HTML snippet that shows the backbone in 3Dmol.js (N, CA, C, O; Angstrom):
<script src="https://3Dmol.org/build/3Dmol-min.js"></script>
<div id="view" style="width:600px;height:400px;position:relative"></div>
<script>
const pdb = `
ATOM      1  N   MET A   1     280.702 -14.777 -60.035  1.00  0.00           N
ATOM      2  CA  MET A   1     280.241 -13.918 -61.277  1.00  0.00           C
ATOM      3  C   MET A   1     279.132 -13.094 -60.978  1.00  0.00           C
ATOM      4  O   MET A   1     278.260 -13.870 -60.587  1.00  0.00           O
ATOM      5  N   PRO A   2     278.739 -12.051 -60.954  1.00  0.00           N
ATOM      6  CA  PRO A   2     277.396 -11.410 -60.978  1.00  0.00           C
ATOM      7  C   PRO A   2     276.094 -11.593 -62.195  1.00  0.00           C
ATOM      8  O   PRO A   2     276.271 -11.111 -63.314  1.00  0.00           O
ATOM      9  N   LYS A   3     275.193 -12.102 -61.958  1.00  0.00           N
ATOM     10  CA  LYS A   3     274.211 -12.524 -62.711  1.00  0.00           C
ATOM     11  C   LYS A   3     273.142 -11.403 -62.874  1.00  0.00           C
ATOM     12  O   LYS A   3     272.851 -10.689 -61.914  1.00  0.00           O
ATOM     13  N   ILE A   4     272.578 -11.260 -64.054  1.00  0.00           N
ATOM     14  CA  ILE A   4     271.603 -10.283 -64.300  1.00  0.00           C
ATOM     15  C   ILE A   4     269.975 -11.129 -63.963  1.00  0.00           C
ATOM     16  O   ILE A   4     269.691 -12.223 -64.449  1.00  0.00           O
ATOM     17  N   VAL A   5     269.220 -10.473 -63.203  1.00  0.00           N
ATOM     18  CA  VAL A   5     268.051 -11.016 -62.440  1.00  0.00           C
ATOM     19  C   VAL A   5     266.959 -10.645 -63.455  1.00  0.00           C
ATOM     20  O   VAL A   5     266.300 -11.544 -63.978  1.00  0.00           O
ATOM     21  N   ALA A   6     266.782  -9.584 -63.700  1.00  0.00           N
ATOM     22  CA  ALA A   6     265.760  -8.874 -64.480  1.00  0.00           C
ATOM     23  C   ALA A   6     266.217  -7.836 -65.234  1.00  0.00           C
ATOM     24  O   ALA A   6     267.325  -7.315 -65.111  1.00  0.00           O
ATOM     25  N   LYS A   7     265.048  -7.420 -66.308  1.00  0.00           N
ATOM     26  CA  LYS A   7     265.380  -6.410 -67.119  1.00  0.00           C
ATOM     27  C   LYS A   7     264.349  -5.401 -67.258  1.00  0.00           C
ATOM     28  O   LYS A   7     263.243  -5.929 -67.146  1.00  0.00           O
ATOM     29  N   PHE A   8     264.293  -4.269 -67.441  1.00  0.00           N
ATOM     30  CA  PHE A   8     263.359  -3.647 -67.415  1.00  0.00           C
ATOM     31  C   PHE A   8     263.593  -2.089 -68.584  1.00  0.00           C
ATOM     32  O   PHE A   8     264.629  -1.576 -69.006  1.00  0.00           O
ATOM     33  N   ASN A   9     262.252  -1.752 -68.781  1.00  0.00           N
ATOM     34  CA  ASN A   9     261.766  -0.732 -69.634  1.00  0.00           C
ATOM     35  C   ASN A   9     262.358   0.569 -69.891  1.00  0.00           C
ATOM     36  O   ASN A   9     262.555   1.136 -70.966  1.00  0.00           O
ATOM     37  N   THR A  10     262.707   1.090 -68.194  1.00  0.00           N
ATOM     38  CA  THR A  10     262.976   2.387 -67.670  1.00  0.00           C
ATOM     39  C   THR A  10     263.960   2.233 -66.642  1.00  0.00           C
ATOM     40  O   THR A  10     264.080   1.170 -66.032  1.00  0.00           O
ATOM     41  N   VAL A  11     264.677   3.252 -66.415  1.00  0.00           N
ATOM     42  CA  VAL A  11     266.094   3.480 -65.186  1.00  0.00           C
ATOM     43  C   VAL A  11     264.845   3.192 -64.090  1.00  0.00           C
ATOM     44  O   VAL A  11     264.830   2.150 -63.435  1.00  0.00           O
ATOM     45  N   PRO A  12     263.812   4.209 -63.959  1.00  0.00           N
ATOM     46  CA  PRO A  12     263.643   3.913 -62.695  1.00  0.00           C
ATOM     47  C   PRO A  12     262.396   2.644 -61.824  1.00  0.00           C
ATOM     48  O   PRO A  12     262.001   2.391 -60.686  1.00  0.00           O
ATOM     49  N   GLU A  13     262.160   2.100 -63.413  1.00  0.00           N
ATOM     50  CA  GLU A  13     261.718   0.378 -62.919  1.00  0.00           C
ATOM     51  C   GLU A  13     262.490  -0.180 -62.133  1.00  0.00           C
ATOM     52  O   GLU A  13     262.174  -0.841 -61.144  1.00  0.00           O
ATOM     53  N   ALA A  14     263.755   0.099 -62.604  1.00  0.00           N
ATOM     54  CA  ALA A  14     264.925  -0.729 -62.334  1.00  0.00           C
ATOM     55  C   ALA A  14     265.481   0.083 -60.886  1.00  0.00           C
ATOM     56  O   ALA A  14     265.589  -0.783 -60.018  1.00  0.00           O
ATOM     57  N   MET A  15     265.708   0.886 -60.564  1.00  0.00           N
ATOM     58  CA  MET A  15     265.803   1.462 -59.319  1.00  0.00           C
ATOM     59  C   MET A  15     264.845   1.116 -58.320  1.00  0.00           C
ATOM     60  O   MET A  15     265.293   0.894 -57.195  1.00  0.00           O
ATOM     61  N   ILE A  16     263.726   1.033 -58.490  1.00  0.00           N
ATOM     62  CA  ILE A  16     262.717   0.773 -57.625  1.00  0.00           C
ATOM     63  C   ILE A  16     263.095  -1.111 -57.114  1.00  0.00           C
ATOM     64  O   ILE A  16     263.127  -1.470 -55.937  1.00  0.00           O
ATOM     65  N   ALA A  17     263.300  -1.906 -58.128  1.00  0.00           N
ATOM     66  CA  ALA A  17     263.427  -3.173 -57.761  1.00  0.00           C
ATOM     67  C   ALA A  17     264.995  -3.416 -57.270  1.00  0.00           C
ATOM     68  O   ALA A  17     265.338  -4.472 -56.739  1.00  0.00           O
ATOM     69  N   LYS A  18     265.704  -2.554 -57.457  1.00  0.00           N
ATOM     70  CA  LYS A  18     267.014  -2.471 -56.697  1.00  0.00           C
ATOM     71  C   LYS A  18     266.753  -2.347 -55.212  1.00  0.00           C
ATOM     72  O   LYS A  18     267.012  -3.181 -54.345  1.00  0.00           O
ATOM     73  N   ALA A  19     266.115  -0.989 -55.055  1.00  0.00           N
ATOM     74  CA  ALA A  19     265.809  -0.830 -53.621  1.00  0.00           C
ATOM     75  C   ALA A  19     265.201  -1.890 -52.861  1.00  0.00           C
ATOM     76  O   ALA A  19     265.561  -2.343 -51.775  1.00  0.00           O
ATOM     77  N   PHE A  20     263.933  -2.320 -53.806  1.00  0.00           N
ATOM     78  CA  PHE A  20     263.589  -3.617 -52.752  1.00  0.00           C
ATOM     79  C   PHE A  20     264.257  -4.634 -52.650  1.00  0.00           C
ATOM     80  O   PHE A  20     263.909  -5.327 -51.694  1.00  0.00           O
ATOM     81  N   LEU A  21     265.206  -5.087 -53.327  1.00  0.00           N
ATOM     82  CA  LEU A  21     266.182  -6.163 -53.098  1.00  0.00           C
ATOM     83  C   LEU A  21     266.984  -5.704 -51.884  1.00  0.00           C
ATOM     84  O   LEU A  21     267.198  -6.569 -51.035  1.00  0.00           O
ATOM     85  N   GLU A  22     267.576  -4.175 -51.618  1.00  0.00           N
ATOM     86  CA  GLU A  22     268.352  -4.010 -50.995  1.00  0.00           C
ATOM     87  C   GLU A  22     267.897  -3.644 -49.783  1.00  0.00           C
ATOM     88  O   GLU A  22     268.606  -3.707 -48.778  1.00  0.00           O
ATOM     89  N   VAL A  23     267.004  -3.342 -49.780  1.00  0.00           N
ATOM     90  CA  VAL A  23     266.074  -3.454 -48.086  1.00  0.00           C
ATOM     91  C   VAL A  23     266.047  -4.632 -47.760  1.00  0.00           C
ATOM     92  O   VAL A  23     266.102  -4.789 -46.540  1.00  0.00           O
ATOM     93  N   ASN A  24     265.978  -5.625 -48.410  1.00  0.00           N
ATOM     94  CA  ASN A  24     265.410  -7.422 -48.152  1.00  0.00           C
ATOM     95  C   ASN A  24     267.117  -8.014 -47.812  1.00  0.00           C
ATOM     96  O   ASN A  24     267.421  -9.151 -47.454  1.00  0.00           O
ATOM     97  N   GLY A  25     268.017  -6.883 -48.049  1.00  0.00           N
ATOM     98  CA  GLY A  25     269.329  -7.797 -47.922  1.00  0.00           C
ATOM     99  C   GLY A  25     270.470  -7.828 -48.954  1.00  0.00           C
ATOM    100  O   GLY A  25     271.676  -7.760 -48.715  1.00  0.00           O
ATOM    101  N   ILE A  26     269.828  -7.951 -50.207  1.00  0.00           N
ATOM    102  CA  ILE A  26     270.296  -7.993 -51.324  1.00  0.00           C
ATOM    103  C   ILE A  26     271.377  -6.896 -52.151  1.00  0.00           C
ATOM    104  O   ILE A  26     270.850  -5.970 -52.768  1.00  0.00           O
ATOM    105  N   SER A  27     272.571  -6.993 -52.151  1.00  0.00           N
ATOM    106  CA  SER A  27     273.762  -5.792 -53.013  1.00  0.00           C
ATOM    107  C   SER A  27     272.521  -6.350 -54.801  1.00  0.00           C
ATOM    108  O   SER A  27     272.026  -7.355 -55.312  1.00  0.00           O
ATOM    109  N   ALA A  28     272.607  -5.081 -54.997  1.00  0.00           N
ATOM    110  CA  ALA A  28     272.244  -5.053 -56.857  1.00  0.00           C
ATOM    111  C   ALA A  28     272.742  -3.650 -57.440  1.00  0.00           C
ATOM    112  O   ALA A  28     272.909  -2.566 -56.881  1.00  0.00           O
ATOM    113  N   TYR A  29     272.928  -4.083 -58.835  1.00  0.00           N
ATOM    114  CA  TYR A  29     273.539  -3.225 -59.419  1.00  0.00           C
ATOM    115  C   TYR A  29     272.421  -2.709 -60.873  1.00  0.00           C
ATOM    116  O   TYR A  29     271.754  -3.578 -61.435  1.00  0.00           O
ATOM    117  N   VAL A  30     272.372  -1.613 -61.217  1.00  0.00           N
ATOM    118  CA  VAL A  30     271.667  -1.397 -62.315  1.00  0.00           C
ATOM    119  C   VAL A  30     272.616  -1.079 -63.498  1.00  0.00           C
ATOM    120  O   VAL A  30     273.388  -0.122 -63.445  1.00  0.00           O
ATOM    121  N   LEU A  31     272.530  -2.009 -64.697  1.00  0.00           N
ATOM    122  CA  LEU A  31     273.505  -1.737 -65.793  1.00  0.00           C
ATOM    123  C   LEU A  31     272.626  -0.678 -66.418  1.00  0.00           C
ATOM    124  O   LEU A  31     271.518  -0.303 -66.034  1.00  0.00           O
ATOM    125  N   ASP A  32     273.376  -0.246 -67.519  1.00  0.00           N
ATOM    126  CA  ASP A  32     273.083   0.831 -68.470  1.00  0.00           C
ATOM    127  C   ASP A  32     272.525   1.832 -67.783  1.00  0.00           C
ATOM    128  O   ASP A  32     272.190   2.771 -68.505  1.00  0.00           O
ATOM    129  N   GLU A  33     272.286   1.977 -66.538  1.00  0.00           N
ATOM    130  CA  GLU A  33     271.988   3.323 -66.016  1.00  0.00           C
ATOM    131  C   GLU A  33     271.845   4.490 -66.618  1.00  0.00           C
ATOM    132  O   GLU A  33     270.745   4.900 -66.990  1.00  0.00           O
ATOM    133  N   HIS A  34     273.212   5.293 -66.810  1.00  0.00           N
ATOM    134  CA  HIS A  34     273.601   6.428 -67.441  1.00  0.00           C
ATOM    135  C   HIS A  34     273.393   6.179 -69.023  1.00  0.00           C
ATOM    136  O   HIS A  34     272.945   7.246 -69.441  1.00  0.00           O
ATOM    137  N   SER A  35     273.483   5.463 -69.874  1.00  0.00           N
ATOM    138  CA  SER A  35     273.620   5.161 -71.407  1.00  0.00           C
ATOM    139  C   SER A  35     272.159   5.273 -71.685  1.00  0.00           C
ATOM    140  O   SER A  35     271.798   6.068 -72.553  1.00  0.00           O
ATOM    141  N   SER A  36     271.016   4.346 -70.842  1.00  0.00           N
ATOM    142  CA  SER A  36     269.639   4.537 -71.002  1.00  0.00           C
ATOM    143  C   SER A  36     269.248   5.645 -70.516  1.00  0.00           C
ATOM    144  O   SER A  36     268.080   5.495 -70.156  1.00  0.00           O
ATOM    145  N   GLN A  37     269.595   6.650 -70.321  1.00  0.00           N
ATOM    146  CA  GLN A  37     268.923   7.854 -70.079  1.00  0.00           C
ATOM    147  C   GLN A  37     269.337   9.323 -70.913  1.00  0.00           C
ATOM    148  O   GLN A  37     268.884  10.467 -70.917  1.00  0.00           O
ATOM    149  N   LEU A  38     270.370   8.664 -71.554  1.00  0.00           N
ATOM    150  CA  LEU A  38     270.763   9.603 -72.168  1.00  0.00           C
ATOM    151  C   LEU A  38     270.535   9.171 -73.840  1.00  0.00           C
ATOM    152  O   LEU A  38     270.760   9.938 -74.775  1.00  0.00           O
ATOM    153  N   ARG A  39     270.094   7.924 -73.953  1.00  0.00           N
ATOM    154  CA  ARG A  39     269.820   7.596 -75.119  1.00  0.00           C
ATOM    155  C   ARG A  39     268.448   6.421 -75.252  1.00  0.00           C
ATOM    156  O   ARG A  39     268.381   5.252 -75.632  1.00  0.00           O
ATOM    157  N   PRO A  40     267.516   7.350 -74.761  1.00  0.00           N
ATOM    158  CA  PRO A  40     266.363   6.200 -74.050  1.00  0.00           C
ATOM    159  C   PRO A  40     265.979   5.371 -75.525  1.00  0.00           C
ATOM    160  O   PRO A  40     266.110   4.164 -75.321  1.00  0.00           O
ATOM    161  N   PHE A  41     265.605   5.617 -76.755  1.00  0.00           N
ATOM    162  CA  PHE A  41     265.655   5.262 -77.996  1.00  0.00           C
ATOM    163  C   PHE A  41     266.122   3.660 -78.055  1.00  0.00           C
ATOM    164  O   PHE A  41     265.574   2.663 -78.526  1.00  0.00           O
ATOM    165  N   LEU A  42     267.453   3.885 -77.322  1.00  0.00           N
ATOM    166  CA  LEU A  42     268.533   2.380 -77.828  1.00  0.00           C
ATOM    167  C   LEU A  42     268.362   1.496 -76.449  1.00  0.00           C
ATOM    168  O   LEU A  42     269.143   0.649 -76.015  1.00  0.00           O
ATOM    169  N   VAL A  43     267.100   1.944 -75.880  1.00  0.00           N
ATOM    170  CA  VAL A  43     267.287   0.968 -74.696  1.00  0.00           C
ATOM    171  C   VAL A  43     267.124  -0.690 -74.853  1.00  0.00           C
ATOM    172  O   VAL A  43     267.720  -1.614 -74.300  1.00  0.00           O
ATOM    173  N   PRO A  44     265.735  -0.652 -76.147  1.00  0.00           N
ATOM    174  CA  PRO A  44     265.785  -2.054 -76.591  1.00  0.00           C
ATOM    175  C   PRO A  44     266.897  -2.607 -77.020  1.00  0.00           C
ATOM    176  O   PRO A  44     267.160  -3.717 -76.556  1.00  0.00           O
ATOM    177  N   ALA A  45     268.044  -1.867 -78.218  1.00  0.00           N
ATOM    178  CA  ALA A  45     269.155  -2.576 -78.498  1.00  0.00           C
ATOM    179  C   ALA A  45     270.191  -2.984 -77.929  1.00  0.00           C
ATOM    180  O   ALA A  45     271.032  -3.850 -78.173  1.00  0.00           O
ATOM    181  N   MET A  46     269.931  -1.855 -76.719  1.00  0.00           N
ATOM    182  CA  MET A  46     271.303  -2.693 -75.591  1.00  0.00           C
ATOM    183  C   MET A  46     271.022  -3.566 -74.548  1.00  0.00           C
ATOM    184  O   MET A  46     271.651  -3.715 -73.501  1.00  0.00           O
ATOM    185  N   GLY A  47     269.667  -4.327 -75.067  1.00  0.00           N
ATOM    186  CA  GLY A  47     269.181  -5.149 -74.325  1.00  0.00           C
ATOM    187  C   GLY A  47     268.893  -4.707 -72.649  1.00  0.00           C
ATOM    188  O   GLY A  47     269.462  -5.127 -71.641  1.00  0.00           O
ATOM    189  N   TRP A  48     267.604  -3.528 -72.807  1.00  0.00           N
ATOM    190  CA  TRP A  48     267.224  -2.768 -71.917  1.00  0.00           C
ATOM    191  C   TRP A  48     268.069  -2.787 -70.772  1.00  0.00           C
ATOM    192  O   TRP A  48     269.252  -3.130 -70.791  1.00  0.00           O
ATOM    193  N   VAL A  49     267.294  -2.328 -69.563  1.00  0.00           N
ATOM    194  CA  VAL A  49     268.289  -1.608 -68.384  1.00  0.00           C
ATOM    195  C   VAL A  49     267.695  -3.398 -67.653  1.00  0.00           C
ATOM    196  O   VAL A  49     266.715  -4.140 -67.587  1.00  0.00           O
ATOM    197  N   ARG A  50     269.113  -3.278 -67.258  1.00  0.00           N
ATOM    198  CA  ARG A  50     269.419  -4.745 -66.453  1.00  0.00           C
ATOM    199  C   ARG A  50     269.488  -5.035 -64.842  1.00  0.00           C
ATOM    200  O   ARG A  50     270.412  -4.367 -64.379  1.00  0.00           O
ATOM    201  N   LEU A  51     269.137  -5.442 -64.306  1.00  0.00           N
ATOM    202  CA  LEU A  51     269.667  -5.136 -62.686  1.00  0.00           C
ATOM    203  C   LEU A  51     270.518  -6.617 -62.624  1.00  0.00           C
ATOM    204  O   LEU A  51     270.416  -7.659 -63.270  1.00  0.00           O
ATOM    205  N   GLN A  52     271.037  -6.358 -61.979  1.00  0.00           N
ATOM    206  CA  GLN A  52     272.388  -7.508 -61.734  1.00  0.00           C
ATOM    207  C   GLN A  52     272.551  -7.745 -60.082  1.00  0.00           C
ATOM    208  O   GLN A  52     272.430  -6.724 -59.406  1.00  0.00           O
ATOM    209  N   VAL A  53     272.799  -8.920 -59.416  1.00  0.00           N
ATOM    210  CA  VAL A  53     272.916  -9.087 -58.715  1.00  0.00           C
ATOM    211  C   VAL A  53     273.995 -10.512 -58.113  1.00  0.00           C
ATOM    212  O   VAL A  53     273.929 -11.537 -58.790  1.00  0.00           O
ATOM    213  N   ALA A  54     274.795 -10.515 -57.062  1.00  0.00           N
ATOM    214  CA  ALA A  54     276.019 -11.734 -56.932  1.00  0.00           C
ATOM    215  C   ALA A  54     275.435 -12.946 -57.179  1.00  0.00           C
ATOM    216  O   ALA A  54     274.233 -13.173 -57.037  1.00  0.00           O
ATOM    217  N   ASP A  55     276.303 -13.769 -57.564  1.00  0.00           N
ATOM    218  CA  ASP A  55     275.797 -14.956 -58.308  1.00  0.00           C
ATOM    219  C   ASP A  55     274.951 -16.076 -57.238  1.00  0.00           C
ATOM    220  O   ASP A  55     274.143 -16.950 -57.551  1.00  0.00           O
ATOM    221  N   GLU A  56     275.609 -15.583 -55.494  1.00  0.00           N
ATOM    222  CA  GLU A  56     274.952 -16.544 -54.562  1.00  0.00           C
ATOM    223  C   GLU A  56     273.373 -15.821 -54.211  1.00  0.00           C
ATOM    224  O   GLU A  56     272.442 -16.262 -53.538  1.00  0.00           O
ATOM    225  N   ASP A  57     273.526 -14.513 -54.987  1.00  0.00           N
ATOM    226  CA  ASP A  57     272.054 -13.991 -54.475  1.00  0.00           C
ATOM    227  C   ASP A  57     270.721 -13.971 -55.504  1.00  0.00           C
ATOM    228  O   ASP A  57     269.607 -13.448 -55.543  1.00  0.00           O
ATOM    229  N   VAL A  58     271.429 -14.746 -56.196  1.00  0.00           N
ATOM    230  CA  VAL A  58     270.702 -14.773 -57.514  1.00  0.00           C
ATOM    231  C   VAL A  58     268.817 -15.490 -56.891  1.00  0.00           C
ATOM    232  O   VAL A  58     267.847 -14.764 -56.670  1.00  0.00           O
ATOM    233  N   VAL A  59     268.841 -16.901 -56.772  1.00  0.00           N
ATOM    234  CA  VAL A  59     267.848 -17.379 -56.047  1.00  0.00           C
ATOM    235  C   VAL A  59     266.726 -16.707 -55.300  1.00  0.00           C
ATOM    236  O   VAL A  59     265.537 -16.640 -55.613  1.00  0.00           O
ATOM    237  N   ARG A  60     267.451 -16.145 -54.081  1.00  0.00           N
ATOM    238  CA  ARG A  60     266.577 -15.256 -53.240  1.00  0.00           C
ATOM    239  C   ARG A  60     266.031 -13.822 -54.185  1.00  0.00           C
ATOM    240  O   ARG A  60     264.876 -13.433 -54.360  1.00  0.00           O
ATOM    241  N   ALA A  61     267.014 -13.378 -54.570  1.00  0.00           N
ATOM    242  CA  ALA A  61     266.847 -11.974 -55.705  1.00  0.00           C
ATOM    243  C   ALA A  61     265.271 -12.461 -56.411  1.00  0.00           C
ATOM    244  O   ALA A  61     264.187 -12.033 -56.016  1.00  0.00           O
ATOM    245  N   LEU A  62     265.410 -13.153 -57.195  1.00  0.00           N
ATOM    246  CA  LEU A  62     264.548 -13.863 -58.015  1.00  0.00           C
ATOM    247  C   LEU A  62     263.130 -14.114 -57.322  1.00  0.00           C
ATOM    248  O   LEU A  62     262.052 -13.610 -57.640  1.00  0.00           O
ATOM    249  N   GLU A  63     263.459 -15.203 -56.087  1.00  0.00           N
ATOM    250  CA  GLU A  63     261.902 -14.881 -55.336  1.00  0.00           C
ATOM    251  C   GLU A  63     261.493 -13.620 -54.730  1.00  0.00           C
ATOM    252  O   GLU A  63     260.297 -13.496 -54.470  1.00  0.00           O
ATOM    253  N   LEU A  64     262.434 -12.494 -54.415  1.00  0.00           N
ATOM    254  CA  LEU A  64     261.964 -11.737 -54.197  1.00  0.00           C
ATOM    255  C   LEU A  64     261.420 -10.560 -54.924  1.00  0.00           C
ATOM    256  O   LEU A  64     260.693  -9.677 -54.470  1.00  0.00           O
ATOM    257  N   LEU A  65     262.010 -10.724 -56.432  1.00  0.00           N
ATOM    258  CA  LEU A  65     261.074  -9.986 -57.653  1.00  0.00           C
ATOM    259  C   LEU A  65     259.849 -10.753 -57.903  1.00  0.00           C
ATOM    260  O   LEU A  65     258.889 -10.058 -58.237  1.00  0.00           O
ATOM    261  N   ASP A  66     259.655 -11.985 -57.825  1.00  0.00           N
ATOM    262  CA  ASP A  66     258.378 -12.402 -58.031  1.00  0.00           C
ATOM    263  C   ASP A  66     257.193 -11.750 -56.917  1.00  0.00           C
ATOM    264  O   ASP A  66     256.091 -11.356 -57.298  1.00  0.00           O
ATOM    265  N   GLN A  67     257.507 -11.731 -55.927  1.00  0.00           N
ATOM    266  CA  GLN A  67     256.548 -11.260 -55.053  1.00  0.00           C
ATOM    267  C   GLN A  67     256.503  -9.609 -54.929  1.00  0.00           C
ATOM    268  O   GLN A  67     255.846  -8.975 -54.103  1.00  0.00           O
ATOM    269  N   GLN A  68     257.316  -9.106 -55.896  1.00  0.00           N
ATOM    270  CA  GLN A  68     257.209  -7.276 -55.986  1.00  0.00           C
ATOM    271  C   GLN A  68     255.681  -7.121 -56.550  1.00  0.00           C
ATOM    272  O   GLN A  68     255.092  -7.853 -57.345  1.00  0.00           O
ATOM    273  N   GLU A  69     255.227  -5.945 -55.891  1.00  0.00           N
ATOM    274  CA  GLU A  69     254.007  -5.331 -56.425  1.00  0.00           C
ATOM    275  C   GLU A  69     254.521  -5.054 -57.621  1.00  0.00           C
ATOM    276  O   GLU A  69     255.725  -5.232 -57.802  1.00  0.00           O
ATOM    277  N   PRO A  70     253.564  -4.492 -58.813  1.00  0.00           N
ATOM    278  CA  PRO A  70     253.920  -4.258 -59.845  1.00  0.00           C
ATOM    279  C   PRO A  70     254.046  -2.565 -59.890  1.00  0.00           C
ATOM    280  O   PRO A  70     253.442  -1.897 -59.050  1.00  0.00           O
ATOM    281  N   VAL A  71     254.910  -1.903 -60.977  1.00  0.00           N
ATOM    282  CA  VAL A  71     254.836  -0.380 -60.548  1.00  0.00           C
ATOM    283  C   VAL A  71     253.567   0.089 -61.099  1.00  0.00           C
ATOM    284  O   VAL A  71     253.216   1.257 -60.931  1.00  0.00           O
TER     285      VAL A  71
END
`;
const viewer = $3Dmol.createViewer("view");
viewer.addModel(pdb, "pdb");
viewer.setStyle({}, {cartoon: {color: "spectrum"}});
viewer.zoomTo();
viewer.render();
</script>
């Protein structure tokens, strides 16, 4: 089952993290991408913009995200 590995304030931040994971061989999905762009003021209420990976990739994804340079 897919797991959420990170939450972001904005879609661009989430997309950068998604691309970073994918370059390192992990498929990732940005949840809430479209709804947060339509109503950005609701992002906190929606649980932020979430980044999800497959269950078997969680540990590696968290390691990579910890290494990622801040945006």
